[in-house]
C-alpha positions in Angstrom: 17.4 140.7 100.3 19.6 139.0 102.9 22.2 136.7 101.2 24.5 134.4 103.3 26.9 131.6 102.5 25.8 129.7 105.6 22.9 127.3 105.7 21.3 129.2 108.6 21.0 132.8 109.6 21.8 133.4 113.2 18.9 135.0 115.0 16.5 134.4 112.1 13.9 131.7 111.8 13.5 130.1 108.3 9.7 129.8 107.8 9.7 128.2 104.4 12.2 126.9 101.8 11.3 128.2 98.3 13.9 126.3 96.4 17.0 126.6 94.3 17.8 130.0 92.8 20.6 130.9 90.4 22.0 133.6 88.2 24.7 133.6 85.5 26.4 135.6 82.9 29.2 135.2 80.3 31.4 138.3 79.9 34.4 139.1 77.7 36.8 142.0 77.3 37.6 143.7 74.0 40.7 143.0 71.9 42.6 146.0 73.3 42.2 144.7 76.9 43.4 141.3 75.7 46.5 142.7 74.2 47.2 144.6 77.4 46.6 141.5 79.5 49.0 139.5 77.3 51.7 142.0 77.8 51.0 142.2 81.6 51.3 138.4 81.6 54.8 138.6 80.4 56.0 141.3 82.9 53.7 140.3 85.8 51.2 142.3 87.8 47.4 142.5 88.3 45.2 142.2 85.2 42.9 145.1 86.1 40.8 144.7 83.0 40.0 141.1 83.9 39.4 142.0 87.5 36.9 144.6 86.5 35.2 142.1 84.1 34.9 139.5 86.9 33.6 142.0 89.4 30.9 143.1 87.0 30.1 139.5 86.2 29.6 138.7 89.9 27.3 141.7 90.3 25.2 140.8 87.3 24.9 137.1 88.3 24.0 137.9 91.9 21.4 140.4 90.7 19.8 137.7 88.5 19.8 135.3 91.4 18.1 137.9 93.6 15.4 138.4 91.0 14.8 134.7 90.8 14.4 134.5 94.6 12.0 137.5 94.6 9.9 135.8 91.9 9.5 132.8 94.2 8.4 135.0 97.2 11.7 134.7 99.1 13.2 137.4 101.3 16.6 135.7 101.8 19.1 133.3 100.2 21.1 130.8 102.2 24.0 128.7 101.1 25.2 131.0 98.3 28.0 129.8 96.1 29.9 131.5 93.3 31.7 129.7 90.5 33.6 130.9 87.5 35.0 129.2 84.5 36.8 130.2 81.3 34.6 129.8 78.2 37.2 130.9 75.7 40.2 133.1 75.7 39.2 136.4 77.2 35.7 135.3 78.2 34.4 133.9 81.5 31.2 132.5 82.8 30.1 133.5 86.4 27.4 131.3 88.0 25.9 131.9 91.5 23.4 129.7 93.2 21.7 129.3 96.6 18.5 128.3 98.4 15.7 130.9 98.5 14.0 131.0 101.8 11.3 133.0 103.6 12.6 134.3 107.0 10.7 135.8 109.8 11.4 139.5 109.9 
């Protein structure tokens, strides 16, 4: 599945627009990671536990969007966007969306 953030794919012809596709997930870290992150917040530095959580959330959300596109008969997604938001302390929602299309191979 070809996924791009642009509205067109250079060198490819879009034969059909299948419609909006999306994927999302809400992820959280355990209390131990929250304590470590709080301490890191005081002294500074990268919050590796949260970085891992968001990377995993992106992968899951994109995977769900791809499944949505496949179910509509698409072989590409254009105009992909990612958004995240804090749901509560230590938990984040990741949302990804785009337009499923059928491109000429």
